[in-house]
C-alpha positions as CSV (number, residue, x, y, z in Angstrom):
1,M,-15.5,-16.3,16.8
2,D,-17.9,-14.6,14.4
3,P,-20.7,-12.4,15.7
4,T,-23.5,-14.7,14.7
5,A,-22.0,-17.6,16.7
6,I,-21.6,-15.3,19.7
7,I,-25.2,-14.2,19.5
8,A,-26.3,-17.9,19.2
9,L,-24.2,-18.8,22.2
10,A,-25.6,-15.9,24.2
11,S,-29.2,-16.9,23.3
12,E,-28.5,-20.5,24.4
13,V,-26.9,-19.3,27.7
14,A,-29.9,-17.0,28.3
15,G,-32.2,-20.0,27.9
16,V,-30.3,-22.0,30.4
17,L,-30.3,-19.1,32.9
18,N,-34.0,-18.7,32.5
19,K,-34.6,-22.4,33.2
20,L,-32.3,-22.1,36.3
21,L,-34.1,-18.9,37.5
22,S,-37.5,-20.6,37.2
23,Q,-36.3,-23.2,39.7
24,L,-34.9,-20.7,42.2
25,P,-36.9,-19.7,45.3
26,T,-38.6,-16.4,45.1
27,R,-36.0,-14.5,47.1
28,D,-33.2,-15.7,44.8
29,Q,-35.3,-14.8,41.8
30,R,-35.7,-11.2,43.1
31,V,-31.9,-11.0,43.7
32,M,-31.2,-12.2,40.1
33,D,-33.9,-9.9,38.6
34,E,-32.2,-6.9,40.2
35,F,-28.9,-8.0,39.0
36,Y,-30.1,-8.3,35.4
37,K,-31.8,-4.9,35.6
38,F,-28.4,-3.5,36.6
39,V,-26.6,-5.4,33.9
40,D,-29.0,-3.9,31.3
41,L,-28.4,-0.4,32.6
42,Y,-24.6,-1.1,32.7
43,H,-24.5,-2.0,29.1
44,I,-26.5,1.0,28.1
45,E,-24.2,3.3,30.1
46,I,-20.9,1.9,28.8
47,A,-22.1,2.1,25.2
48,R,-22.9,5.8,25.4
49,A,-20.9,7.8,22.9
50,D,-20.1,10.5,25.5
51,A,-19.0,8.1,28.3
52,D,-15.5,8.9,29.5
53,H,-12.9,6.7,31.2
54,D,-14.0,7.8,34.7
55,D,-17.6,6.9,34.0
56,L,-16.5,3.5,32.6
57,M,-14.4,2.8,35.7
58,L,-17.2,3.8,38.1
59,W,-19.7,1.5,36.3
60,K,-17.1,-1.3,36.3
61,E,-16.6,-0.9,40.1
62,R,-20.4,-0.9,40.6
63,Q,-20.8,-4.0,38.6
64,E,-18.1,-5.8,40.6
65,L,-19.6,-4.7,43.9
66,L,-23.1,-5.9,42.8
67,L,-21.8,-9.2,41.5
68,G,-20.1,-9.8,44.8
69,T,-23.3,-8.9,46.7
70,V,-25.4,-11.1,44.5
71,I,-23.1,-14.1,45.1
72,K,-23.1,-13.4,48.8
73,M,-26.9,-13.2,49.0
74,L,-27.3,-16.4,46.9
75,R,-25.0,-18.3,49.3
76,E,-26.8,-17.2,52.4
77,P,-29.7,-19.3,53.5
78,A,-33.1,-17.8,53.2
79,K,-34.5,-16.3,56.4
């Protein structure tokens, strides 16, 4: 798949996610906002020229933990 097609697909996915987020309750929106903030930071950190393997593995573990937490929180009923 060429890069322009990937970018176009990512833009379309982002649009769909934004529509879904606008329909979520406030608590769920906050959870997802925090997740996306982390994802942005994650991408910045793994793209650093001086990142070593240990850094990359640590960020990968953090991402997996956060994703599991987000899924768990979204499945729980709002209190």
